[in-house]
Legacy VTK file of the C-alpha trace (Angstrom):
# vtk DataFile Version 3.0
C-alpha trace
ASCII
DATASET POLYDATA
POINTS 506 float
-86.648 -303.954 -61.223
-85.834 -307.511 -60.206
-84.168 -307.969 -56.827
-80.952 -309.969 -56.767
-80.674 -311.678 -53.378
-77.248 -311.729 -51.761
-76.272 -315.010 -50.092
-73.051 -314.371 -48.187
-70.849 -317.386 -47.496
-67.848 -315.570 -45.976
-68.329 -317.483 -42.723
-68.598 -320.886 -44.422
-66.822 -321.160 -47.788
-64.631 -318.136 -47.090
-63.598 -319.265 -43.629
-62.623 -322.720 -44.964
-59.738 -321.212 -46.948
-56.235 -321.444 -45.447
-55.381 -318.369 -43.378
-58.977 -317.243 -42.867
-60.077 -319.275 -39.855
-62.000 -317.343 -37.191
-62.959 -318.143 -33.645
-66.503 -317.877 -32.302
-66.311 -314.251 -31.181
-64.858 -313.163 -34.530
-67.581 -315.006 -36.446
-70.284 -313.331 -34.357
-68.674 -309.953 -34.947
-68.543 -310.578 -38.695
-72.132 -311.859 -38.806
-73.431 -308.700 -37.119
-71.593 -306.563 -39.669
-72.991 -308.656 -42.547
-76.470 -308.057 -41.137
-75.722 -304.324 -41.043
-74.391 -304.518 -44.617
-77.797 -305.784 -45.713
-77.151 -309.241 -47.150
-80.248 -311.439 -47.490
-78.739 -314.698 -46.197
-75.717 -315.483 -44.035
-74.336 -318.989 -44.456
-73.015 -319.384 -40.924
-71.126 -322.647 -41.337
-71.226 -326.398 -41.857
-72.856 -327.616 -38.631
-71.780 -331.273 -38.888
-68.125 -330.389 -39.633
-67.043 -329.854 -36.020
-68.233 -328.894 -32.566
-66.906 -325.392 -33.207
-68.831 -325.062 -36.474
-72.028 -326.296 -34.831
-71.667 -323.765 -32.033
-70.932 -320.870 -34.389
-74.014 -321.651 -36.504
-76.109 -321.910 -33.346
-74.813 -318.647 -31.837
-75.153 -316.712 -35.092
-78.703 -318.048 -35.496
-79.424 -316.769 -32.008
-78.184 -313.178 -32.488
-79.171 -312.446 -36.108
-82.782 -311.256 -36.266
-83.248 -309.554 -39.650
-81.465 -311.892 -42.055
-81.815 -315.538 -43.027
-79.219 -317.833 -41.455
-78.225 -320.992 -43.331
-76.201 -324.072 -42.495
-74.651 -326.323 -45.106
-75.401 -330.059 -45.006
-74.512 -332.941 -47.265
-77.475 -334.940 -48.537
-77.285 -337.167 -45.470
-79.742 -337.448 -42.597
-77.075 -336.872 -39.919
-75.903 -333.667 -41.621
-79.431 -332.353 -41.985
-80.223 -333.234 -38.361
-77.169 -331.259 -37.195
-78.037 -328.268 -39.378
-81.623 -328.219 -38.104
-80.491 -328.463 -34.488
-77.985 -325.614 -34.925
-80.626 -323.415 -36.591
-83.281 -323.934 -33.899
-83.144 -320.340 -32.644
-82.924 -318.685 -36.060
-85.610 -316.142 -36.898
-85.371 -317.191 -40.559
-83.630 -320.596 -40.850
-82.484 -322.219 -44.094
-81.056 -325.712 -44.529
-78.688 -325.846 -47.497
-78.154 -329.415 -48.671
-76.104 -330.592 -51.626
-75.026 -333.566 -53.723
-72.720 -333.772 -56.742
-74.222 -334.213 -60.209
-71.250 -334.298 -62.620
-70.126 -337.609 -64.111
-66.639 -337.289 -62.610
-67.956 -336.614 -59.093
-70.620 -339.326 -59.235
-68.121 -341.926 -60.455
-65.057 -341.161 -58.345
-66.337 -339.346 -55.246
-69.877 -340.543 -54.629
-69.627 -343.896 -56.418
-73.341 -343.549 -57.185
-75.427 -344.036 -60.311
-77.696 -341.357 -61.748
-80.760 -343.080 -60.319
-79.160 -343.187 -56.863
-78.374 -339.472 -56.999
-81.935 -338.711 -58.069
-83.318 -340.811 -55.218
-80.993 -339.211 -52.661
-81.950 -335.735 -53.850
-85.655 -336.473 -53.568
-85.451 -338.117 -50.148
-83.025 -335.686 -48.506
-84.813 -332.524 -49.624
-88.047 -334.067 -48.344
-86.270 -334.998 -45.092
-84.939 -331.445 -44.620
-88.370 -329.992 -45.367
-89.783 -331.485 -42.163
-87.490 -329.174 -40.164
-88.103 -325.837 -41.899
-89.858 -324.320 -44.871
-86.822 -322.756 -46.554
-84.639 -325.418 -48.214
-81.819 -324.718 -50.640
-80.582 -327.541 -52.849
-77.187 -327.388 -54.561
-76.104 -329.556 -57.465
-72.366 -329.655 -56.761
-70.176 -329.259 -59.868
-73.266 -328.277 -61.861
-71.224 -326.439 -64.502
-69.544 -329.745 -65.478
-72.755 -331.798 -65.283
-74.655 -332.999 -68.329
-77.522 -330.502 -68.672
-80.187 -333.152 -69.310
-79.329 -334.962 -66.063
-79.015 -331.689 -64.155
-82.540 -330.725 -65.251
-83.900 -334.005 -63.853
-82.115 -333.543 -60.506
-83.394 -329.984 -60.119
-86.964 -331.089 -60.916
-86.768 -333.751 -58.206
-85.488 -331.176 -55.695
-88.291 -328.736 -56.526
-90.967 -331.455 -56.335
-89.590 -332.493 -52.917
-89.938 -328.940 -51.578
-86.770 -326.964 -52.367
-87.318 -323.205 -52.360
-83.910 -322.379 -53.879
-81.887 -324.384 -56.405
-78.201 -323.548 -56.617
-76.077 -324.058 -59.742
-72.456 -323.979 -58.559
-69.400 -323.549 -60.732
-67.586 -325.523 -58.043
-64.124 -325.587 -59.616
-64.251 -322.284 -61.511
-64.274 -324.043 -64.871
-67.008 -322.351 -66.877
-67.033 -319.148 -68.961
-69.636 -316.349 -68.957
-71.105 -317.469 -72.312
-71.409 -321.121 -71.168
-72.838 -320.200 -67.786
-75.406 -317.832 -69.291
-76.480 -320.625 -71.634
-76.713 -323.111 -68.753
-78.970 -320.850 -66.667
-81.185 -320.154 -69.692
-81.439 -323.901 -70.323
-82.520 -324.485 -66.724
-85.186 -321.795 -66.959
-86.524 -323.285 -70.185
-86.349 -327.007 -69.353
-86.927 -327.517 -65.612
-90.558 -327.852 -64.588
-91.483 -325.728 -61.575
-88.414 -323.509 -61.907
-90.620 -320.405 -61.860
-91.644 -321.247 -58.262
-88.101 -321.108 -56.826
-85.049 -318.863 -56.749
-82.211 -319.803 -59.071
-78.937 -319.312 -57.214
-75.359 -319.292 -58.517
-72.110 -319.956 -56.645
-68.959 -319.242 -58.649
-65.316 -319.923 -57.863
-62.422 -317.905 -59.208
-59.931 -320.548 -60.377
-59.706 -318.954 -63.838
-60.428 -315.429 -62.616
-64.017 -315.483 -63.924
-66.139 -315.746 -60.757
-67.650 -312.258 -60.861
-68.027 -312.274 -64.664
-69.780 -315.649 -64.537
-72.063 -314.474 -61.719
-73.082 -311.357 -63.658
-73.677 -313.448 -66.783
-75.954 -315.707 -64.738
-78.141 -312.865 -63.430
-78.676 -311.575 -66.971
-79.903 -315.096 -67.799
-82.396 -315.114 -64.912
-80.561 -316.098 -61.713
-82.180 -314.364 -58.728
-79.662 -315.172 -55.951
-75.872 -314.869 -55.973
-73.542 -316.575 -53.507
-70.426 -314.597 -52.721
-67.935 -313.541 -50.050
-66.402 -310.333 -48.734
-63.110 -309.604 -50.540
-63.741 -312.738 -52.646
-62.194 -315.069 -50.055
-62.787 -318.799 -50.316
-61.404 -322.180 -51.306
-58.383 -322.144 -53.660
-58.547 -318.889 -55.696
-61.657 -317.757 -53.832
-65.293 -316.988 -54.552
-67.083 -314.220 -56.405
-66.478 -310.971 -54.477
-69.649 -309.472 -53.002
-68.420 -305.892 -53.363
-67.616 -306.342 -57.057
-70.989 -307.894 -57.881
-72.973 -305.266 -55.962
-71.059 -302.287 -57.364
-71.379 -303.652 -60.911
-75.145 -303.759 -60.408
-75.155 -300.270 -58.867
-72.873 -298.696 -61.456
-74.122 -300.309 -64.692
-77.905 -300.105 -64.507
-77.928 -299.965 -68.313
-76.678 -303.559 -68.420
-77.927 -304.861 -65.057
-81.447 -303.480 -64.401
-81.562 -305.040 -60.935
-81.208 -303.995 -57.300
-79.912 -305.506 -54.066
-80.636 -304.756 -50.416
-76.955 -304.089 -49.703
-76.101 -300.763 -48.064
-73.058 -300.003 -50.191
-71.779 -297.434 -47.683
-70.989 -300.348 -45.358
-68.798 -302.132 -47.938
-65.447 -300.602 -47.018
-65.945 -301.036 -43.278
-67.003 -304.675 -43.790
-63.941 -305.361 -45.933
-61.667 -303.699 -43.383
-63.224 -305.644 -40.517
-62.544 -308.929 -42.315
-58.889 -308.051 -42.921
-58.543 -307.006 -39.276
-60.028 -310.267 -38.006
-58.042 -312.549 -40.326
-54.873 -310.498 -40.777
-55.031 -311.059 -44.544
-55.047 -307.797 -46.478
-56.387 -307.353 -49.997
-53.940 -306.397 -52.733
-53.689 -302.620 -53.381
-55.161 -302.930 -56.888
-58.172 -304.982 -55.714
-61.361 -303.692 -57.327
-63.643 -301.557 -55.121
-61.858 -301.984 -51.747
-58.125 -301.965 -52.613
-56.020 -299.023 -51.409
-55.464 -297.886 -55.009
-59.082 -298.275 -56.149
-59.713 -294.518 -55.860
-56.098 -293.287 -56.077
-54.885 -291.179 -59.012
-51.138 -290.622 -59.455
-50.719 -290.069 -63.194
-50.533 -286.373 -64.076
-53.020 -286.838 -66.901
-55.457 -288.587 -64.559
-55.030 -285.972 -61.853
-55.670 -283.159 -64.326
-58.820 -284.895 -65.560
-60.047 -285.472 -62.013
-59.554 -281.806 -61.119
-61.549 -280.745 -64.167
-64.350 -283.302 -63.753
-64.276 -286.364 -61.480
-66.150 -288.606 -63.914
-63.237 -288.447 -66.359
-61.494 -291.177 -64.367
-63.943 -292.144 -61.616
-66.987 -294.254 -62.474
-68.174 -294.457 -58.851
-67.510 -292.307 -55.825
-65.481 -293.270 -52.752
-68.493 -292.208 -50.667
-70.624 -294.879 -52.343
-68.662 -297.611 -50.535
-68.185 -295.718 -47.274
-64.988 -293.772 -47.927
-65.019 -290.030 -47.215
-64.403 -287.673 -50.131
-63.663 -284.413 -48.341
-60.337 -283.626 -46.737
-61.468 -282.278 -43.355
-59.029 -283.576 -40.773
-59.226 -283.722 -37.014
-56.630 -282.941 -34.375
-56.196 -282.581 -30.637
-58.255 -279.370 -30.575
-61.251 -280.944 -32.335
-64.346 -281.316 -30.206
-66.882 -284.067 -29.748
-69.315 -282.506 -32.234
-66.765 -282.503 -35.059
-65.782 -286.043 -34.113
-69.414 -287.227 -34.233
-69.872 -285.564 -37.637
-66.794 -287.414 -38.892
-68.118 -290.744 -37.592
-71.428 -290.124 -39.348
-69.603 -289.177 -42.543
-67.615 -292.419 -42.368
-70.769 -294.495 -41.829
-69.846 -295.494 -38.262
-72.731 -296.032 -35.852
-72.135 -296.706 -32.163
-74.061 -296.442 -28.929
-73.212 -293.617 -26.507
-70.921 -295.680 -24.279
-68.833 -296.864 -27.212
-68.722 -293.360 -28.686
-67.294 -292.103 -25.382
-64.596 -294.790 -25.459
-63.764 -294.146 -29.108
-63.605 -290.381 -28.532
-61.186 -290.930 -25.636
-59.005 -293.118 -27.897
-59.157 -290.449 -30.616
-58.020 -287.730 -28.184
-55.171 -289.931 -26.952
-54.070 -290.494 -30.553
-54.450 -286.780 -31.377
-52.043 -285.947 -28.536
-49.422 -288.023 -30.336
-50.250 -286.991 -33.920
-50.844 -283.470 -35.231
-53.407 -284.667 -37.745
-55.776 -287.646 -37.407
-56.929 -288.851 -40.830
-60.065 -290.710 -41.878
-58.051 -293.922 -42.102
-56.786 -293.401 -38.553
-60.365 -293.087 -37.303
-61.518 -296.113 -39.307
-58.644 -298.106 -37.812
-59.770 -297.073 -34.311
-63.339 -297.972 -35.255
-62.378 -301.456 -36.386
-60.373 -302.002 -33.207
-63.411 -300.872 -31.186
-65.411 -303.684 -32.859
-63.525 -306.307 -30.864
-65.752 -307.839 -28.184
-63.514 -310.638 -26.896
-63.122 -310.416 -23.096
-59.599 -309.380 -22.147
-58.045 -312.025 -19.922
-54.860 -309.960 -20.175
-54.433 -306.253 -20.885
-51.229 -304.312 -21.432
-50.494 -301.894 -18.613
-47.032 -300.725 -19.660
-43.820 -301.829 -21.309
-40.245 -300.519 -21.274
-37.694 -301.533 -23.889
-33.939 -300.939 -23.674
-32.225 -301.571 -26.993
-29.364 -300.505 -29.192
-26.948 -301.878 -31.754
-24.243 -302.560 -29.167
-26.291 -304.035 -26.302
-28.567 -306.995 -25.696
-32.196 -305.867 -25.894
-34.316 -306.135 -22.762
-38.065 -305.699 -22.428
-40.096 -305.237 -19.264
-43.801 -305.956 -19.776
-46.537 -305.482 -17.192
-49.968 -307.030 -17.737
-53.256 -306.494 -15.932
-55.292 -309.669 -15.464
-59.063 -309.947 -15.544
-58.813 -311.292 -11.984
-57.223 -308.028 -10.842
-53.712 -309.426 -10.540
-50.732 -307.477 -11.903
-47.949 -309.478 -13.610
-44.548 -308.159 -14.663
-41.567 -309.811 -16.351
-38.227 -308.647 -17.745
-36.622 -310.683 -20.544
-33.625 -310.169 -22.790
-33.112 -311.183 -26.416
-30.439 -310.876 -29.061
-33.220 -310.716 -31.672
-34.746 -307.353 -30.872
-37.454 -305.547 -28.943
-40.435 -307.508 -30.225
-38.842 -310.892 -29.598
-37.878 -309.864 -26.057
-41.394 -308.576 -25.387
-43.023 -311.759 -26.701
-40.756 -313.928 -24.539
-41.721 -311.851 -21.502
-45.415 -312.315 -22.264
-44.972 -316.071 -22.730
-43.490 -316.254 -19.229
-46.298 -314.166 -17.764
-49.089 -316.343 -19.222
-47.198 -319.591 -18.602
-47.312 -320.811 -22.201
-45.159 -320.600 -25.297
-46.448 -320.242 -28.842
-45.206 -320.659 -32.388
-45.436 -317.369 -34.285
-47.029 -318.515 -37.559
-47.332 -315.099 -39.191
-46.353 -311.518 -38.406
-47.341 -308.579 -40.613
-46.709 -304.863 -40.072
-48.335 -302.122 -42.122
-48.851 -298.382 -41.807
-52.381 -296.982 -41.606
-51.268 -293.733 -43.277
-48.030 -292.279 -44.610
-45.405 -290.387 -42.640
-43.151 -291.157 -39.710
-46.027 -290.558 -37.271
-48.345 -293.064 -38.949
-50.216 -295.548 -36.823
-48.775 -299.008 -37.268
-51.042 -302.029 -37.614
-49.714 -305.445 -36.671
-51.378 -308.782 -37.441
-50.104 -311.987 -35.874
-51.053 -315.636 -36.013
-49.937 -317.849 -33.150
-50.074 -321.639 -32.979
-50.459 -323.629 -29.770
-48.796 -326.979 -29.059
-52.141 -328.603 -29.924
-51.965 -327.093 -33.426
-54.721 -324.501 -32.994
-54.134 -321.150 -34.708
-55.354 -317.789 -33.386
-55.339 -314.303 -34.907
-54.371 -311.089 -33.163
-54.483 -307.430 -34.164
-52.857 -304.370 -32.623
-52.638 -300.719 -33.588
-50.521 -297.941 -32.151
-48.321 -295.052 -33.171
-45.494 -297.102 -31.594
-44.761 -300.235 -33.613
-43.437 -302.203 -30.609
-46.624 -301.402 -28.677
-48.749 -302.433 -31.686
-46.824 -305.729 -31.828
-47.375 -306.377 -28.125
-51.086 -305.531 -28.400
-51.462 -307.923 -31.353
-49.777 -310.757 -29.438
-51.952 -310.192 -26.359
-55.020 -310.024 -28.632
-54.176 -313.453 -30.080
-53.671 -314.909 -26.592
-57.030 -313.473 -25.460
-58.601 -315.071 -28.548
-57.089 -318.406 -27.536
-58.340 -318.153 -23.931
-61.839 -317.154 -25.062
-61.963 -320.035 -27.527
-60.778 -322.583 -24.937
-63.401 -321.423 -22.427
-66.241 -321.457 -24.946
LINES 1 507
506 0 1 2 3 4 5 6 7 8 9 10 11 12 13 14 15 16 17 18 19 20 21 22 23 24 25 26 27 28 29 30 31 32 33 34 35 36 37 38 39 40 41 42 43 44 45 46 47 48 49 50 51 52 53 54 55 56 57 58 59 60 61 62 63 64 65 66 67 68 69 70 71 72 73 74 75 76 77 78 79 80 81 82 83 84 85 86 87 88 89 90 91 92 93 94 95 96 97 98 99 100 101 102 103 104 105 106 107 108 109 110 111 112 113 114 115 116 117 118 119 120 121 122 123 124 125 126 127 128 129 130 131 132 133 134 135 136 137 138 139 140 141 142 143 144 145 146 147 148 149 150 151 152 153 154 155 156 157 158 159 160 161 162 163 164 165 166 167 168 169 170 171 172 173 174 175 176 177 178 179 180 181 182 183 184 185 186 187 188 189 190 191 192 193 194 195 196 197 198 199 200 201 202 203 204 205 206 207 208 209 210 211 212 213 214 215 216 217 218 219 220 221 222 223 224 225 226 227 228 229 230 231 232 233 234 235 236 237 238 239 240 241 242 243 244 245 246 247 248 249 250 251 252 253 254 255 256 257 258 259 260 261 262 263 264 265 266 267 268 269 270 271 272 273 274 275 276 277 278 279 280 281 282 283 284 285 286 287 288 289 290 291 292 293 294 295 296 297 298 299 300 301 302 303 304 305 306 307 308 309 310 311 312 313 314 315 316 317 318 319 320 321 322 323 324 325 326 327 328 329 330 331 332 333 334 335 336 337 338 339 340 341 342 343 344 345 346 347 348 349 350 351 352 353 354 355 356 357 358 359 360 361 362 363 364 365 366 367 368 369 370 371 372 373 374 375 376 377 378 379 380 381 382 383 384 385 386 387 388 389 390 391 392 393 394 395 396 397 398 399 400 401 402 403 404 405 406 407 408 409 410 411 412 413 414 415 416 417 418 419 420 421 422 423 424 425 426 427 428 429 430 431 432 433 434 435 436 437 438 439 440 441 442 443 444 445 446 447 448 449 450 451 452 453 454 455 456 457 458 459 460 461 462 463 464 465 466 467 468 469 470 471 472 473 474 475 476 477 478 479 480 481 482 483 484 485 486 487 488 489 490 491 492 493 494 495 496 497 498 499 500 501 502 503 504 505
């Protein structure tokens, strides 16, 4: 079977979308999980875009050893120079350069003629080739380009040394039938196309990104560009999990394979939502909360008789446990390790010890610890940002006839202990946040605040996601989880502040 290579652009195209920005530590964390997931290429960023982007590409290139790392670059020498510099330490570097080829882009954005675009393509691919062997060339807005001109541009890129040519549906305009025809036309009319990978990059403006991507691979595309949870500019990109599980589930239509370890899909999706604070909708294909839920009596009856009546893939295939074994405060380390293995969680001994201690602490508060509880602990354990501040304790005094007060005590990385008591007419969380602001000596704008329950019931762990904005306009994410919703809110706020301090120091 033909391999379909997975080019993940979560950290570049995905991270550009409003609400999905990540700091350096979060990008490194996500890159390591993408490597574990088994993608073939990680597009780490747009090196020329900012100092932060350059550093993230450079750091990801330094830590990723088994996967190609790419940086985007316009077809300009300065962009290519920056990409090459950022990728210096990559084990498998790729420079990804692009120029627009549609009439509307050439006329209004580039203000270039066809001959000028051809010349730029030829010269810039050749220029990039002096830095590394692996060069990807993208014809921006290819799906709205005149095919005859597109063929000429792609030929020039291949002759200049491109190893991958990408055919983006930049504005999500095309349909599966049109896109299939376009890829077939490229295969039949572009000289040298058999020597390179044909890549596709589809946007979801009309809800067709995954359908268009699948149509392209049946026409001969060998690389797909996608993101976790389908995040990206405007309506997003083609969702990695949907493409991969289509290929895995419908071998009769898609006789291909990928290197993706599908059992890491759910954990990767959950990690992204934890980092960004943006959850997927419950009915999202593959990773939504309802994707494997059956409430209708008819469906439940069918499932009890034979699972394949209403389930075309198993929860286990994406890393969700199928059995109902639950853990509690009397469960031992062996049972806990078996559950971690079942859930696809791999940790070193020191982290297992810490996670087991957190599990036992949670089990003392809850009678039953579910798979989702453990996965929530696992995602929290992923965080590697140094803690400039850590919650020691808090005490809240509140009621419907008194002014709420909150006493918060923080432990500093320096060893200092800080404590503050603040009152608020607006509740426990507001009082606690005001106390923390005083302790750290800064005030923040709370851009977003989201509470959700990990499981059902009054003893469910609560997850809180916050976004805070500094006076300089920088936005930072924070995540907290606890059986006490006020504690979860405080932990999320401190997490965001630690993110800010780490980012400012790095």
